[in-house]
Rosetta silent file (secondary structure, phi, psi, omega in degrees, C-alpha in Angstrom):
SEQUENCE: MVDITHKITTLRTAVAQAIVKVGSPETIKAVLEKTVPKGDVLSVAKTAGLFAVKNTSNAIPDCHPMPIEFTGIEIECLENSIQIEVTVKTIYKTGVEVEAMHGASIVALTVYDMLKPIDKNVEISNIKLLHKKGGNSDYSNKDYSNLSVAVIVCSDSVSEGTKEDSSGKVIVEKLQKFGLSVSSYTIIPDDIETIQKQIQNQKADLIILTGGTGLSHNDVTPEAIVPLLDRRIPGIEEAIRSYGQERTPYAMLSRSVVGFKGDTLLMALPGSTTGAAESIDAVFPSVLHLFQILNGFNHGK
SCORE:     score description
SCORE:     0.000 S_00000001
   1 L     0.000  155.094  177.470   72.508  112.364  171.687 S_00000001
   2 L   -67.543  140.793  179.462   71.879  112.831  175.385 S_00000001
   3 L   -74.050  117.465  179.238   70.241  116.158  176.289 S_00000001
   4 L  -115.945   13.845 -176.620   72.845  118.349  178.036 S_00000001
   5 L   -65.501  -21.327 -179.290   70.999  121.668  177.789 S_00000001
   6 L   -84.815   -9.702 -175.409   70.317  121.615  181.543 S_00000001
   7 L   -81.572  157.224  177.159   74.007  121.297  182.455 S_00000001
   8 L   -93.963  156.219  178.551   76.279  124.151  183.465 S_00000001
   9 L   -85.834  122.687  177.794   79.497  125.075  181.668 S_00000001
  10 E  -139.978  168.866  174.900   82.614  124.203  183.669 S_00000001
  11 E   -72.269  124.169  179.968   86.252  123.350  183.070 S_00000001
  12 E  -119.290  135.979  179.978   86.456  119.676  182.115 S_00000001
  13 E  -133.915  142.781  174.969   89.678  117.671  181.924 S_00000001
  14 E  -144.667  144.101  177.658   90.409  114.076  180.960 S_00000001
  15 E  -126.626  125.804 -179.974   93.606  112.074  180.615 S_00000001
  16 E  -122.215  155.657 -177.520   93.736  108.840  178.598 S_00000001
  17 E  -129.191  144.837  171.245   96.506  106.338  178.007 S_00000001
  18 E  -137.565  145.009 -179.871   97.393  103.914  175.217 S_00000001
  19 E  -126.097  129.284  176.375  100.298  101.480  175.060 S_00000001
  20 E  -111.445  119.961  177.847  101.823  100.049  171.916 S_00000001
  21 E   -91.364  142.616  179.548  104.037   96.997  172.403 S_00000001
  22 L  -118.652  164.501 -174.921  106.855   96.280  169.929 S_00000001
  23 L   -79.469  -24.958 -177.544  108.718   93.090  169.087 S_00000001
  24 L  -158.442  160.025  176.508  112.244   94.268  169.868 S_00000001
  25 H   -60.884  -21.218  179.754  114.308   97.212  171.096 S_00000001
  26 H   -63.809  -32.560  177.693  115.444   97.708  167.493 S_00000001
  27 H   -65.543  -44.324  177.614  112.003   99.026  166.659 S_00000001
  28 H   -61.002  -41.021  179.305  112.248  101.651  169.409 S_00000001
  29 H   -60.530  -42.358  179.582  115.711  102.580  168.135 S_00000001
  30 H   -64.441  -37.231  177.740  114.317  103.113  164.631 S_00000001
  31 H   -63.919  -48.729 -177.108  111.580  105.337  166.026 S_00000001
  32 H   -67.290  -34.598 -179.129  114.009  107.490  168.003 S_00000001
  33 L   -88.574   -0.284  176.921  116.503  107.745  165.173 S_00000001
  34 L    58.521   42.826  179.161  113.692  108.519  162.693 S_00000001
  35 L  -108.210    8.681  177.239  114.710  105.727  160.314 S_00000001
  36 L   -67.273  130.108 -175.859  111.266  104.146  159.982 S_00000001
  37 L   -53.545  -34.645 -177.423  110.474  103.998  156.217 S_00000001
  38 L   -78.363   -6.401  176.172  107.061  105.649  156.626 S_00000001
  39 L   121.383 -165.078 -178.409  108.595  108.705  158.304 S_00000001
  40 L   -73.630  100.863 -172.903  108.858  110.402  161.696 S_00000001
  41 H   -59.531  -47.936 -173.806  106.571  108.182  163.767 S_00000001
  42 H   -67.086  -41.736 -179.961  106.221  110.427  166.800 S_00000001
  43 H   -67.154  -44.344 -179.675  105.484  113.625  164.868 S_00000001
  44 H   -65.433  -42.196 -178.701  102.980  111.993  162.546 S_00000001
  45 H   -64.823  -40.143  178.151  101.246  110.182  165.417 S_00000001
  46 H   -63.748  -41.991  178.982  100.919  113.386  167.463 S_00000001
  47 H   -62.557  -42.545  178.526   99.416  115.211  164.483 S_00000001
  48 H   -62.698  -38.443  179.359   96.943  112.376  163.942 S_00000001
  49 H   -64.926  -38.926  178.784   95.997  112.514  167.628 S_00000001
  50 H   -63.411  -44.774  177.436   95.284  116.245  167.467 S_00000001
  51 H   -63.228  -39.191 -177.611   92.955  115.773  164.507 S_00000001
  52 H   -63.350  -44.930 -179.154   91.266  112.826  166.237 S_00000001
  53 H   -59.598  -46.436 -176.700   90.471  114.753  169.405 S_00000001
  54 H   -70.289  -20.589 -176.885   88.900  117.632  167.482 S_00000001
  55 L  -111.419   21.691 -178.552   86.861  115.287  165.280 S_00000001
  56 H   -58.705  -42.545 -177.667   85.587  112.885  167.936 S_00000001
  57 H   -65.671  -20.432  177.093   81.943  113.871  167.414 S_00000001
  58 H   -80.462  -18.735 -177.259   82.268  112.999  163.728 S_00000001
  59 H  -104.253  -32.911 -177.512   83.414  109.477  164.591 S_00000001
  60 L  -109.440  113.326 -170.179   81.414  108.620  167.727 S_00000001
  61 L   -54.844  -40.113 -174.252   77.649  109.119  167.148 S_00000001
  62 L   -89.766    1.899  178.737   76.621  110.112  170.688 S_00000001
  63 L   -82.233  137.436 -179.212   79.492  112.537  171.311 S_00000001
  64 L   -83.927  140.661  169.425   78.587  116.223  171.261 S_00000001
  65 L   -61.297  137.887 -177.882   80.530  118.717  169.135 S_00000001
  66 L  -152.804  159.096  175.379   82.443  120.929  171.535 S_00000001
  67 L   -75.725  124.906  175.660   85.209  123.511  171.725 S_00000001
  68 L   -94.771  113.518 -175.261   88.532  121.830  172.520 S_00000001
  69 L   -85.728  -25.768 -178.818   90.555  124.329  174.533 S_00000001
  70 E  -159.675  137.928  170.128   93.697  122.214  174.937 S_00000001
  71 E  -134.087  123.273  176.861   95.145  118.915  173.768 S_00000001
  72 E  -118.193  129.129 -178.981   98.448  117.661  175.094 S_00000001
  73 E  -122.276  117.852  178.321  100.056  114.500  173.721 S_00000001
  74 E  -113.717  130.377  179.274  103.018  112.923  175.473 S_00000001
  75 E  -125.118  124.737 -179.725  104.768  109.878  173.987 S_00000001
  76 E  -118.294  126.107  178.826  107.434  107.958  175.884 S_00000001
  77 E   -93.861  116.684  177.480  109.530  105.271  174.240 S_00000001
  78 L  -101.108 -171.912 -174.053  110.451  102.454  176.613 S_00000001
  79 L   -64.074  -44.600 -176.963  112.536   99.348  175.893 S_00000001
  80 L  -129.504   21.411  179.907  109.748   97.266  174.373 S_00000001
  81 E  -158.851  163.315  175.564  106.777   99.614  174.269 S_00000001
  82 E  -122.615  119.683 -177.109  105.587  103.112  173.453 S_00000001
  83 E  -100.743  127.010 -175.435  103.448  104.774  176.108 S_00000001
  84 E  -115.634  134.550  176.775  100.994  107.440  174.972 S_00000001
  85 E  -133.458  124.706 -177.201   99.190  109.916  177.229 S_00000001
  86 E  -117.993  125.324  177.164   96.599  112.368  175.931 S_00000001
  87 E  -112.387  129.586 -179.342   95.225  115.257  178.004 S_00000001
  88 E  -127.159  137.865  177.269   92.165  117.170  176.796 S_00000001
  89 E  -130.007  145.048  173.121   90.550  120.261  178.313 S_00000001
  90 E  -149.754  158.397  169.160   87.382  122.154  177.490 S_00000001
  91 E  -112.536   97.645 -171.092   85.068  124.671  179.109 S_00000001
  92 E  -157.659 -173.987 -174.190   81.744  123.137  178.266 S_00000001
  93 L   -89.680  -12.225 -177.839   78.659  121.289  179.517 S_00000001
  94 L  -138.547  161.552 -172.307   79.943  117.735  179.124 S_00000001
  95 L   -76.709  172.148 -175.097   83.159  115.845  179.725 S_00000001
  96 L  -121.465   24.862 -179.300   86.015  115.036  177.363 S_00000001
  97 H   -66.166  -38.239  178.301   86.944  111.506  178.397 S_00000001
  98 H   -67.956  -37.899  177.397   85.863  110.027  175.051 S_00000001
  99 H   -61.047  -42.939  179.510   87.800  112.747  173.221 S_00000001
 100 H   -65.896  -42.593 -179.921   90.939  111.885  175.203 S_00000001
 101 H   -69.207  -36.049  176.858   90.490  108.148  174.607 S_00000001
 102 H   -64.009  -43.321  177.913   89.765  108.702  170.922 S_00000001
 103 H   -61.422  -45.935  179.361   92.944  110.748  170.620 S_00000001
 104 H   -62.302  -38.957 -179.869   95.011  108.114  172.424 S_00000001
 105 H   -62.648  -45.193 -177.305   93.501  105.391  170.236 S_00000001
 106 H   -71.932  -35.245  174.120   94.373  107.153  166.985 S_00000001
 107 H   -60.275  -46.793 -179.894   97.891  107.972  168.162 S_00000001
 108 H   -62.916  -42.313 -178.761   98.368  104.290  168.985 S_00000001
 109 H   -66.937  -36.415  177.223   96.843  103.169  165.686 S_00000001
 110 H   -65.800  -42.616  176.219   99.079  105.576  163.761 S_00000001
 111 H   -59.970  -45.203  179.024  102.142  104.219  165.546 S_00000001
 112 H   -58.614  -48.009 -177.250  100.982  100.698  164.733 S_00000001
 113 H   -61.208  -38.243 -177.091  100.432  101.531  161.071 S_00000001
 114 H   -79.050  -23.245 -177.652  103.879  103.088  160.676 S_00000001
 115 H   -96.822  -18.679 -174.084  105.710  100.301  162.496 S_00000001
 116 L   -62.442  -27.061  176.683  104.017   97.189  161.085 S_00000001
 117 L   -68.388  -23.200 -178.051  106.245   97.074  157.958 S_00000001
 118 L  -110.429   -6.850 -177.937  109.356   96.688  160.152 S_00000001
 119 L  -146.535  104.725 -178.084  107.898   94.828  163.153 S_00000001
 120 L   -76.041   -7.234 -179.154  105.361   92.037  162.689 S_00000001
 121 L  -103.447    6.917  179.686  104.883   91.739  166.460 S_00000001
 122 L   -67.841  140.095  179.973  103.728   95.293  167.095 S_00000001
 123 E  -153.538  150.428  174.074  100.370   95.448  168.893 S_00000001
 124 E   -90.381  116.629 -170.929   98.108   97.885  170.707 S_00000001
 125 E  -104.670  -19.427 -171.879   97.798   96.417  174.187 S_00000001
 126 E  -158.427  128.721  171.454   96.000   98.945  176.316 S_00000001
 127 E  -136.172  121.410 -177.742   93.679  101.948  175.958 S_00000001
 128 E  -154.394  159.267  174.031   92.101  103.396  179.086 S_00000001
 129 E   -84.755  125.964  178.709   90.954  106.539  180.855 S_00000001
 130 E   -83.290  -48.737  175.337   93.369  107.510  183.629 S_00000001
 131 E  -167.602  161.039  177.136   91.247  110.207  185.244 S_00000001
 132 E  -139.713  159.763 -178.657   88.758  112.974  184.572 S_00000001
 133 E  -150.494  145.554  176.410   87.705  116.141  186.371 S_00000001
 134 L   117.178  150.382  178.674   84.918  118.682  186.108 S_00000001
 135 L    83.834 -171.879 -175.575   81.137  118.831  186.284 S_00000001
 136 H   -64.073  -22.691 -178.361   78.751  117.359  188.841 S_00000001
 137 H   -63.052  -22.457  177.996   80.832  114.205  189.214 S_00000001
 138 H   -67.175  -20.344 -176.347   83.290  116.222  191.320 S_00000001
 139 L  -108.799   -7.136 -173.977   80.589  116.554  193.988 S_00000001
 140 L   -68.733  -20.118 -178.914   78.931  113.161  193.741 S_00000001
 141 L   -90.191    5.082  179.239   81.279  111.581  196.279 S_00000001
 142 L   -98.269  137.596 -176.388   80.331  114.041  198.999 S_00000001
 143 L   -98.536  114.116  177.810   77.620  113.038  201.470 S_00000001
 144 L  -112.946   17.831 -175.241   75.055  115.743  202.220 S_00000001
 145 L   -66.483  -18.750 -179.719   72.380  113.395  203.536 S_00000001
 146 L   -82.786   -7.394  178.184   72.686  114.871  207.041 S_00000001
 147 L   -70.477  137.694  173.069   71.510  118.287  205.900 S_00000001
 148 E   -93.324  130.530 -173.308   68.004  119.251  206.966 S_00000001
 149 E  -127.464  136.549  176.355   66.067  120.803  204.094 S_00000001
 150 E  -124.147  138.651  175.809   62.760  122.672  203.973 S_00000001
 151 E  -118.098  127.527 -178.748   60.801  123.655  200.862 S_00000001
 152 E  -121.622  122.306  177.631   58.244  126.455  201.093 S_00000001
 153 E   -95.335  118.433 -178.593   55.824  127.213  198.272 S_00000001
 154 E  -104.372   98.759 -176.292   54.749  130.874  198.353 S_00000001
 155 L  -156.808  126.253  177.434   51.589  131.178  196.287 S_00000001
 156 H   -65.778  -45.495 -175.869   48.163  132.638  196.939 S_00000001
 157 H   -67.460  -38.183  179.598   46.463  130.453  194.315 S_00000001
 158 H   -70.522  -41.928 -179.476   48.104  127.225  195.486 S_00000001
 159 H   -67.641  -27.631  177.837   47.386  127.931  199.150 S_00000001
 160 H   -82.647  -10.348  178.731   43.759  128.694  198.262 S_00000001
 161 L    85.645    8.010  179.468   43.470  125.388  196.399 S_00000001
 162 L   -87.490   -9.190  179.756   42.678  126.920  192.999 S_00000001
 163 L  -144.026  143.794  179.692   45.974  125.763  191.533 S_00000001
 164 L   -90.343  139.988  178.726   48.103  122.676  192.096 S_00000001
 165 L   -72.603  134.695  173.123   51.740  123.051  193.135 S_00000001
 166 L  -128.800  -31.629 -178.528   54.331  121.841  190.645 S_00000001
 167 H   -67.061  -42.768  178.669   57.381  124.017  191.307 S_00000001
 168 H   -62.991  -39.881 -178.668   57.768  122.834  194.902 S_00000001
 169 H   -67.184  -39.206 -179.674   57.436  119.218  193.843 S_00000001
 170 H   -68.908  -32.693  175.922   60.050  119.525  191.101 S_00000001
 171 H   -64.764  -44.915  178.592   62.459  121.089  193.600 S_00000001
 172 H   -59.531  -44.676 -178.983   61.938  118.174  195.990 S_00000001
 173 H   -62.585  -42.252 -178.731   62.530  115.679  193.177 S_00000001
 174 H   -69.862  -38.583  179.240   65.730  117.351  192.060 S_00000001
 175 H   -64.845  -35.987  179.507   67.104  117.653  195.600 S_00000001
 176 H   -62.939  -30.948  178.665   66.510  113.954  196.171 S_00000001
 177 H   -68.345  -19.672  177.170   68.777  113.178  193.223 S_00000001
 178 L   -96.214   10.540  178.402   71.602  114.865  195.122 S_00000001
 179 L    82.056   13.902  179.349   70.987  112.691  198.170 S_00000001
 180 L   -93.421  141.243  178.481   69.107  115.401  200.069 S_00000001
 181 E  -111.118  122.748 -179.611   66.021  114.570  202.099 S_00000001
 182 E   -86.440  112.553 -176.526   63.315  117.228  202.379 S_00000001
 183 E   -88.587  -17.481 -178.377   61.967  117.078  205.923 S_00000001
 184 E  -140.607  127.505  178.753   59.470  119.924  205.548 S_00000001
 185 E  -132.158  113.575 -171.095   57.254  120.835  202.594 S_00000001
 186 E  -129.541  144.516  175.110   54.860  123.736  203.191 S_00000001
 187 E  -117.475  125.190 -177.634   52.447  125.784  201.093 S_00000001
 188 E  -137.416  162.722  175.085   51.669  129.319  202.263 S_00000001
 189 L   -68.313  156.998  177.492   50.241  132.562  200.796 S_00000001
 190 L   -84.350   78.363 -175.374   52.660  135.039  199.254 S_00000001
 191 L  -133.216  133.246 -173.254   52.442  137.393  202.203 S_00000001
 192 H   -56.475  -51.947 -177.085   55.401  139.091  203.897 S_00000001
 193 H   -64.114  -40.812 -179.753   54.376  138.385  207.484 S_00000001
 194 H   -65.449  -41.770  179.726   53.369  134.795  206.734 S_00000001
 195 H   -63.928  -47.061 -178.595   56.637  134.089  204.904 S_00000001
 196 H   -63.182  -40.859  179.097   58.784  135.564  207.666 S_00000001
 197 H   -64.312  -40.956 -179.668   56.912  133.653  210.350 S_00000001
 198 H   -64.938  -40.441  178.074   57.283  130.387  208.423 S_00000001
 199 H   -65.062  -42.681 -179.421   61.027  130.921  208.038 S_00000001
 200 H   -62.698  -30.081 -177.755   61.411  131.743  211.727 S_00000001
 201 H   -83.216  -11.303 -177.377   59.647  128.499  212.639 S_00000001
 202 L   -83.741  140.012  172.342   61.903  126.317  210.485 S_00000001
 203 L  -115.415   85.851 -173.532   64.886  124.454  211.949 S_00000001
 204 L  -144.680  155.321  174.743   66.808  123.663  208.792 S_00000001
 205 L   -78.477  -34.484 -176.395   70.217  124.000  207.179 S_00000001
 206 E  -134.583  124.941  176.158   68.679  124.868  203.829 S_00000001
 207 E  -120.193  119.443  178.354   65.350  126.576  203.157 S_00000001
 208 E  -111.486  123.066  176.240   64.226  126.890  199.555 S_00000001
 209 E  -107.349  141.656  177.378   61.239  129.083  198.759 S_00000001
 210 E  -128.396  131.102 -179.659   59.554  129.058  195.371 S_00000001
 211 L   109.210  153.023  174.809   57.186  131.738  194.116 S_00000001
 212 L    77.230   18.064 -178.967   56.714  135.446  194.584 S_00000001
 213 L  -102.831    6.137 -179.527   60.009  136.538  193.001 S_00000001
 214 L   -82.492 -156.416 -174.264   58.479  138.270  189.990 S_00000001
 215 L  -119.536   13.076  175.226   57.472  141.898  189.527 S_00000001
 216 L   -76.084  165.054 -178.128   53.717  141.841  190.015 S_00000001
 217 L   -65.799  -21.258 -179.551   52.270  143.729  192.988 S_00000001
 218 L   -88.345   -7.660 -178.580   51.548  140.418  194.709 S_00000001
 219 L   -86.890  102.588 -173.962   55.146  139.152  194.460 S_00000001
 220 L  -126.989   11.998 -178.160   56.650  139.972  197.841 S_00000001
 221 H   -59.788  -45.634  177.489   58.916  137.023  198.680 S_00000001
 222 H   -59.597  -39.275  179.191   62.162  139.024  198.268 S_00000001
 223 H   -63.593  -29.714  179.090   60.743  141.803  200.465 S_00000001
 224 H   -77.429  -35.621 -172.537   60.029  139.196  203.128 S_00000001
 225 H   -85.234  -44.400 -172.950   63.416  137.505  202.973 S_00000001
 226 H   -52.330  -43.887  179.540   65.945  140.312  202.517 S_00000001
 227 H   -64.071  -18.772 -178.504   65.372  141.885  205.988 S_00000001
 228 H   -86.231  -16.009 -171.619   66.044  138.467  207.576 S_00000001
 229 L   -79.891  136.010  172.626   69.405  137.913  205.896 S_00000001
 230 L   -87.352  -36.569  179.814   72.679  138.418  207.726 S_00000001
 231 E  -141.376  119.047  176.943   74.770  137.826  204.593 S_00000001
 232 E   -88.497  150.893 -177.362   73.507  137.960  201.045 S_00000001
 233 L  -121.308   87.124 -175.512   75.314  135.939  198.345 S_00000001
 234 H   -61.500  -32.761 -177.143   75.098  137.870  195.053 S_00000001
 235 H   -59.759  -39.806  179.303   77.208  135.344  193.139 S_00000001
 236 H   -69.741  -41.018  177.598   74.605  132.596  193.490 S_00000001
 237 H   -59.790  -43.067 -179.668   71.804  134.987  192.508 S_00000001
 238 H   -65.684  -39.658 -179.529   73.798  136.029  189.427 S_00000001
 239 H   -63.477  -40.643  178.903   74.512  132.417  188.494 S_00000001
 240 H   -63.352  -47.025 -178.052   70.798  131.567  188.633 S_00000001
 241 H   -69.099  -38.376  179.695   69.803  134.522  186.481 S_00000001
 242 H   -63.267  -43.254  178.556   72.664  134.018  184.014 S_00000001
 243 H   -61.849  -44.949 -179.830   71.731  130.363  183.544 S_00000001
 244 H   -66.955  -37.971 -177.416   68.085  131.270  183.014 S_00000001
 245 H   -64.450  -27.434  177.264   68.860  134.131  180.652 S_00000001
 246 L   -70.957  -15.067 -175.495   70.621  131.707  178.289 S_00000001
 247 L  -111.759  -26.765  176.588   67.310  129.839  178.007 S_00000001
 248 L  -152.922  138.931 -179.279   64.702  132.600  178.090 S_00000001
 249 H   -69.787   -9.116 -178.158   64.930  136.416  177.826 S_00000001
 250 H   -86.996   -6.205 -178.323   62.473  136.732  180.716 S_00000001
 251 H   -61.695  -28.520 -178.705   64.878  135.369  183.339 S_00000001
 252 H   -66.770  -13.700 -179.201   66.198  138.899  183.912 S_00000001
 253 H   -87.827   -6.537 -179.533   62.794  139.790  185.350 S_00000001
 254 L   -84.496  146.788 -178.512   63.133  137.356  188.241 S_00000001
 255 L  -115.926   54.821  177.630   64.275  138.575  191.646 S_00000001
 256 L   -60.210  139.936 -177.714   65.833  135.438  193.093 S_00000001
 257 E  -128.977  134.897  178.925   67.415  136.055  196.481 S_00000001
 258 E  -137.636  136.170  176.891   70.054  133.926  198.238 S_00000001
 259 E  -178.562  176.559  179.916   71.794  134.443  201.561 S_00000001
 260 E  -100.592  134.965  166.047   72.456  133.251  205.084 S_00000001
 261 E  -113.032  100.572 -169.819   70.251  133.794  208.089 S_00000001
 262 L    66.642 -124.433  176.396   72.613  132.695  210.788 S_00000001
 263 L  -103.554   12.568  178.594   73.877  129.322  209.511 S_00000001
 264 E   -97.736  127.637  177.344   70.730  128.642  207.482 S_00000001
 265 E   -87.401  122.149  177.423   70.964  129.120  203.739 S_00000001
 266 E  -105.158  132.953  177.586   67.823  130.757  202.304 S_00000001
 267 E  -132.058  118.417  176.292   67.093  130.553  198.591 S_00000001
 268 E  -103.142  113.785 -174.965   64.098  132.286  197.004 S_00000001
 269 E  -112.422  164.313  179.416   63.520  130.854  193.529 S_00000001
 270 L   -58.200  158.796 -177.943   60.969  131.552  190.775 S_00000001
 271 L   -91.819  -13.795  177.409   57.477  130.095  191.088 S_00000001
 272 L   -73.532  149.948 -179.159   57.186  128.685  187.580 S_00000001
 273 H   -61.114  -44.536  179.924   58.009  124.995  187.263 S_00000001
 274 H   -65.385  -44.244 -179.695   60.606  125.653  184.577 S_00000001
 275 H   -62.682  -41.516  178.641   62.152  128.561  186.476 S_00000001
 276 H   -65.539  -45.206 -179.268   62.407  126.553  189.696 S_00000001
 277 H   -63.129  -44.950 -179.227   63.899  123.531  187.926 S_00000001
 278 H   -66.608  -32.500  178.106   66.432  125.609  186.008 S_00000001
 279 H   -65.013  -41.222  176.920   67.458  127.447  189.174 S_00000001
 280 H   -65.076  -44.756  179.137   68.277  124.144  190.860 S_00000001
 281 H   -59.906  -33.766 -174.430   70.166  122.978  187.762 S_00000001
 282 H   -67.248  -35.168 -169.300   72.127  126.246  187.720 S_00000001
 283 H  -126.502   -8.240  178.438   73.723  125.984  191.152 S_00000001
 284 L  -101.360  146.491    2.760   73.330  122.448  192.503 S_00000001
 285 L   -89.111    1.544 -173.113   75.171  120.459  193.682 S_00000001
 286 H   -60.838  -30.285 -179.910   78.076  122.952  193.757 S_00000001
 287 H   -63.455  -24.140 -179.280   76.186  125.332  196.070 S_00000001
 288 H   -67.578  -13.977  176.560   76.255  122.617  198.750 S_00000001
 289 H   -60.660  -22.749  176.783   79.977  123.255  199.114 S_00000001
 290 H   -55.364  -34.415 -176.544   78.914  126.147  201.344 S_00000001
 291 H   -79.523  -16.843  170.889   78.116  123.604  204.045 S_00000001
 292 H   -74.538  -34.902 -179.559   81.610  122.158  203.821 S_00000001
 293 H   -75.816  -38.455 -170.355   82.930  125.656  204.486 S_00000001
 294 L   -83.807   83.814  172.435   80.410  126.559  207.168 S_00000001
 295 L    57.172   23.149  176.853   81.586  124.823  210.348 S_00000001
 296 L    57.366   62.284 -179.021   81.382  121.337  208.855 S_00000001
 297 L    58.094   74.381 -179.315   77.606  120.875  208.865 S_00000001
 298 L   -81.992  105.930 -179.030   76.652  122.887  211.910 S_00000001
 299 L  -100.322  179.505  175.106   73.404  121.355  213.261 S_00000001
 300 L    74.223   33.745 -179.500   71.237  122.032  216.272 S_00000001
 301 L   -73.103    0.000    0.000   70.389  125.619  215.439 S_00000001
């Protein structure tokens, strides 16, 4: 199965449709009047669909087991067809489009099985996904390429050349996947005055700093950033730590800081490669919605 451990948990919804065509209106009449020899077609088919949705991972090899929070099955009998619509919801790390389509498929197949003794022309004509919602795909159609982004690595050892930077590079790589272009990449010592001066010299919509957020005596990035902030955003800080805490018990020791300095968003993330990568995974691309709210990409600061 595909690795989804890096994804965030969100509300996911999918709606799928299946259509069963019948040979004559008499078949529809038998369904509605519940005179089909095999029983109540609509009730049995709905029950089969509910079981199918919940057991999708047992039938489709690459589907992940997941909590199904809601399944709604609507069946409409038309003159020469039966239209099936299945809605599935979950709060999880991956979508439920296959679950919805699997449910619709089994409802349709159950209808077919129950009607074939009385209608030799019954057929399943259409199974498709109508729409889905939730996860990063909700943000993929938004263009953030005009944002100016700066990445600052705050590390004494990296700036001295005794250690190679990896956290800054992984941040750049991840931002590029969201269509962001990093115009400035700088390595500086973890020193309050140096950090503040570097931030003051940047002309960017988004400044991401990595390193110096721990609890050693040399970790001073939060002390450098907090006095510069006009508005701190605790929710983003909490989201980063919560995401990390699910993966390592040491995430609670990080002092990530996020807030606005004017219209520039400052984010101070951990200096470890894993911590930096997980922090980006925790809040991107949804955090970019801030720039939709903030004066519609206000440039020229």
